[in-house]
C-alpha positions in Angstrom: 8.3 -23.0 101.2 11.7 -24.1 100.4 12.6 -27.2 98.0 15.7 -28.5 97.3 16.6 -31.2 94.4 19.4 -32.8 93.8 19.7 -34.1 90.2 22.5 -35.9 87.9 22.9 -36.8 84.2 23.9 -40.2 82.9 25.9 -40.9 79.9 25.2 -44.0 77.7 27.7 -45.9 75.1 27.1 -49.2 73.8 31.0 -50.4 72.7 32.0 -53.0 70.6 35.3 -54.1 69.7 35.8 -56.5 67.1 39.2 -58.7 67.1 40.4 -60.3 64.0 42.1 -63.3 63.2 41.9 -63.9 67.3 42.7 -67.5 66.7 46.2 -66.5 65.4 46.2 -64.4 68.1 45.9 -67.2 70.7 48.7 -69.1 69.2 51.4 -66.7 69.1 51.1 -66.7 72.7 50.5 -70.4 73.4 54.0 -71.6 74.4 55.2 -67.9 75.7 55.9 -67.2 79.2 54.6 -63.7 79.1 50.8 -63.7 79.4 49.2 -61.6 76.3 47.6 -58.2 76.0 45.5 -56.5 74.1 43.8 -52.8 74.1 40.9 -51.5 72.5 41.2 -48.0 71.3 39.8 -45.2 73.3 35.8 -44.1 73.7 34.0 -41.8 75.3 30.5 -41.4 76.8 30.6 -37.6 76.2 29.6 -36.9 79.6 31.1 -33.8 81.6 34.2 -35.2 82.8 35.3 -35.9 79.2 35.4 -39.3 80.0 38.3 -41.6 78.1 38.1 -45.3 78.3 39.8 -48.1 76.8 39.6 -52.0 77.2 41.9 -54.3 77.9 41.8 -58.0 77.0 44.6 -60.4 78.9 45.8 -64.2 78.3 46.0 -65.6 81.6 47.3 -68.9 82.8 45.9 -70.4 86.0 48.8 -71.9 87.9 47.4 -73.2 90.8 45.4 -75.6 89.0 46.8 -79.2 87.9 45.6 -79.0 84.3 46.6 -75.2 84.3 43.8 -73.6 82.5 44.1 -71.0 80.4 41.7 -68.3 80.3 40.6 -64.2 78.2 40.1 -61.4 80.9 38.6 -58.4 80.3 39.2 -55.1 82.0 37.8 -51.7 81.4 40.3 -48.8 81.7 39.6 -45.2 82.4 42.5 -42.8 80.9 42.8 -40.1 83.3 46.0 -38.3 84.6 43.4 -36.7 87.8 41.7 -38.8 90.3 38.2 -37.8 89.7 35.5 -40.4 91.2 33.8 -41.4 88.3 30.0 -43.5 89.1 29.4 -46.2 86.4 27.4 -48.7 85.8 29.1 -51.7 83.5 28.0 -55.2 81.2 30.2 -57.0 79.8 29.2 -59.3 76.8 30.3 -61.7 74.2 28.1 -61.2 70.7 27.8 -65.0 69.0 27.1 -65.4 65.2 23.5 -64.8 65.7 24.1 -61.4 67.5 23.0 -62.7 71.0 24.6 -61.7 74.0 26.4 -64.2 76.0 28.5 -64.6 79.0 26.9 -61.2 80.7 28.8 -59.9 83.2 27.4 -56.7 85.4 29.0 -54.2 87.9 28.5 -50.8 89.4 31.4 -49.4 90.7 33.4 -46.0 91.1 36.7 -45.4 89.3 38.8 -43.1 90.4 42.4 -43.8 92.4 41.4 -47.2 91.4 41.4 -47.0 87.4 40.9 -50.6 86.3 37.9 -52.7 86.9 36.7 -55.7 85.5 37.1 -60.0 85.2 39.6 -62.3 85.8 38.7 -65.3 84.1 36.1 -64.1 81.9 35.9 -67.3 79.4 38.0 -70.3 79.2 39.8 -70.3 76.1 39.3 -74.1 75.6 35.3 -73.2 76.2 35.9 -70.1 73.9 37.7 -72.7 70.7 35.2 -75.7 71.5 32.1 -73.1 70.5 34.2 -71.1 67.6 31.7 -71.4 65.1 29.3 -70.0 67.3 31.7 -67.6 69.3 34.2 -66.7 66.6 32.6 -66.5 63.6 34.8 -65.2 60.6 37.8 -65.8 63.2 36.3 -62.6 65.1 35.7 -62.0 68.5 33.0 -59.4 69.2 33.6 -57.7 72.9 30.8 -55.8 74.1 30.6 -53.1 76.8 27.4 -50.9 78.1 28.4 -48.2 79.8 26.8 -45.5 81.9 28.5 -42.7 83.5 26.7 -40.4 86.1 27.7 -36.5 86.1 28.3 -34.8 89.6 25.2 -34.8 91.6 24.2 -30.8 91.0 22.0 -29.4 94.1 19.3 -26.5 93.9 16.7 -24.4 96.1 13.6 -23.4 95.1 11.7 -21.0 96.8 9.3 -20.1 94.8 5.8 -21.4 96.3 4.1 -24.7 95.1 1.0 -24.2 94.5 -1.9 -26.8 94.5 -2.3 -28.0 90.7 -5.8 -28.0 89.3 -8.3 -31.3 89.5 -6.7 -33.5 86.9 -8.5 -36.0 84.7 -6.9 -39.0 86.9 -9.0 -37.3 90.1 -12.1 -37.6 87.8 -11.8 -41.6 86.7 -11.3 -41.9 90.9 -14.7 -41.1 91.6 -15.9 -43.1 88.7 -14.4 -46.3 90.9 -15.7 -44.7 94.4 -19.4 -43.6 93.3 -19.9 -46.1 90.4 -21.6 -43.2 88.8 -22.7 -44.1 85.2 -21.6 -47.9 85.1 -22.3 -49.7 82.3 -21.2 -53.5 83.0 -21.8 -55.8 86.3 -19.0 -57.8 86.9 -19.8 -60.6 88.8 -17.1 -62.6 91.4 -18.2 -65.6 93.1 -22.0 -64.2 93.6 -19.9 -61.0 94.9 -21.3 -58.2 92.5 -19.2 -55.0 91.0 -20.2 -52.0 89.1 -17.8 -51.0 86.0 -17.4 -49.0 82.7 -16.5 -50.8 79.9 -14.5 -48.1 78.5 -12.3 -48.1 81.6 -12.0 -51.6 81.5 -10.7 -52.0 77.7 -8.2 -49.1 77.9 -6.4 -50.6 80.8 -6.6 -54.5 80.0 -5.8 -56.0 76.4 -8.6 -59.2 78.4 -11.3 -57.1 78.9 -10.8 -55.3 75.3 -10.9 -58.4 73.7 -14.0 -59.5 76.0 -16.2 -56.3 75.0 -15.2 -55.6 71.4 -15.7 -58.4 69.8 -18.8 -60.7 68.7 -19.1 -62.5 72.2 -21.8 -62.3 74.5 -20.8 -60.2 76.9 -20.5 -57.2 74.1 -24.3 -57.7 74.7 -25.0 -58.3 77.9 -24.5 -55.9 81.0 -23.6 -58.6 83.6 -20.2 -61.1 83.1 -19.3 -63.5 85.2 -15.2 -63.8 86.0 -14.7 -67.5 86.8 -12.1 -68.8 89.0 -11.2 -65.2 90.9 -11.1 -64.2 94.8 -13.5 -60.6 95.0 -11.5 -59.5 97.3 -8.1 -59.7 94.7 -10.4 -58.8 91.8 -11.4 -55.7 93.9 -8.0 -54.6 94.5 -7.2 -55.5 90.8 -10.2 -52.9 89.7 -9.0 -50.2 92.5 -5.7 -50.5 90.8 -7.8 -50.2 87.0 -9.1 -46.9 88.2 -6.8 -45.3 90.0 -3.2 -46.7 89.7 -2.6 -47.5 93.1 -3.8 -49.6 95.7 -4.9 -48.7 98.9 -4.1 -51.5 101.1 -3.0 -55.5 100.6 -2.0 -58.1 102.9 1.2 -59.8 102.0 -0.3 -62.9 101.7 -2.2 -61.5 98.8 0.1 -60.0 96.9 1.3 -63.4 94.7 -2.4 -63.9 94.3 -2.9 -59.9 92.8 0.2 -60.9 90.2 -1.9 -64.0 88.9 -4.9 -61.5 88.5 -2.5 -59.2 86.7 -1.2 -61.6 84.5 -4.4 -63.1 83.6 -5.9 -60.1 82.9 -2.5 -58.2 80.9 -2.2 -55.4 83.1 1.7 -54.8 83.2 1.9 -51.9 85.1 0.3 -53.8 88.1 2.6 -56.8 87.8 5.7 -54.5 88.0 3.9 -53.0 91.1 3.2 -56.7 92.9 7.3 -57.5 91.7 8.3 -54.4 93.5 5.7 -55.4 96.5 7.6 -58.6 96.5 10.9 -57.6 96.4 10.3 -55.8 99.8 8.9 -58.3 101.7 12.2 -60.9 100.4 13.3 -62.7 103.5 15.6 -66.1 104.1 12.0 -68.5 104.6 10.5 -66.8 101.6 13.4 -66.4 99.1 13.4 -69.8 97.2 9.3 -69.2 96.5 10.0 -66.1 95.8 11.9 -66.9 93.1 9.7 -69.4 91.6 7.3 -67.4 91.3 9.6 -64.8 89.2 10.0 -67.6 86.9 6.3 -68.6 86.7 5.0 -65.2 86.1 8.3 -63.9 84.0 9.2 -61.0 86.3 12.8 -60.6 85.5 13.9 -57.7 88.5 12.2 -60.2 91.3 14.1 -63.5 89.3 17.1 -61.4 89.2 16.8 -60.2 93.1 15.5 -63.0 94.5 18.8 -65.2 93.0 21.3 -62.8 94.4 19.6 -62.7 97.6 19.8 -66.4 98.1 22.9 -66.1 96.7 24.8 -63.8 99.1 22.3 -65.7 102.0 23.1 -69.3 100.5 24.1 -70.9 103.9 21.0 -70.0 105.7 18.5 -70.4 102.7 20.1 -74.1 101.4 18.9 -75.0 104.8 15.1 -74.7 104.4 12.9 -77.1 103.0 11.9 -75.0 100.2 15.7 -75.2 99.0 15.9 -78.7 99.0 12.3 -79.3 97.3 13.6 -76.6 94.2 16.8 -78.6 93.9 14.6 -81.2 92.8 11.3 -80.0 91.2 12.6 -76.7 89.1 16.2 -77.5 87.9 16.6 -74.4 85.6 15.7 -71.7 88.6 18.2 -73.9 90.9 20.8 -74.0 88.4 20.2 -69.8 87.6 20.5 -69.4 91.8 24.3 -71.8 91.2 25.2 -69.5 88.6 24.1 -66.2 90.6 26.8 -67.3 93.8 29.5 -67.9 91.2 29.0 -64.5 90.3 28.9 -63.2 93.3 31.7 -64.9 94.7 33.8 -64.0 91.8 32.7 -60.2 92.4 33.7 -60.3 96.0 37.2 -62.0 94.9 37.5 -59.1 92.4 37.2 -56.4 94.9 39.8 -58.0 97.3 41.8 -58.5 94.6 41.7 -54.8 93.8 
């Protein structure tokens, strides 16, 4: 058997650029025709390409608007004399007086022939000055960049036969789920009975741990009633607790399984349900899935659904669910609007460059 592998390494850096006396910097360009510009010291992630970067802050005026708003723009620059393509993931943000992240902007791009990428109109200057005590503590602007640089892929071919691994402990636990051998508790769900093992349930779920370890009647009894649960959904949850997988589930049941994962504190099952829902995203269910992501605090589902809606806003906005969302969940609706603005801005940047 011949197997080929392509691998890459990634290099990360969290770069913090503190610009002191920032208000005076703004004032010095207040009446100038030329735009202000400031470059950070150079820095590197330590990648194999010996990368060198610097941030560039620009002061800009929007001459096309009536009130001629003034903006701060921020760009990441690759300092290189070659056109080597460099794959990156970047997150710009400002830290406030409480060290919280503000104005997060994220993008993936490949630096090469184009050696500059970032955000025009990153933050309006008037808005920054209105929140001066929060965003400019001690008259200092703190710009941050989380940068990931990926090395080129390297490929190897292995001609060594891959032997099957020996029978593992996970296989034994799966057998316990199948055979119910040595089970020590009966779980009753809507009159259906499921044989299980307290030790496994306590290991996987904090809820079951509390149930069987505290001085509760469940600790003493070998039969426990599970309320408010569909037995088919409970069976899938139980299967996952023993096997870390689900052999088959209907699309319509995934949200119910996510609810069970939340109720019994099973984060890995919650992540699985989240990935399954992301794969099912479409025009008709995007708003519903975003509401689900908000309800169960599943950040990836919330983010993917918001971006999907923003990209397909013309179609999604015609759905009944979208209209209902505006009335019933304003914070989630505002997330969609913000994501739409970000997508539109990124699209403008791509066209500009």
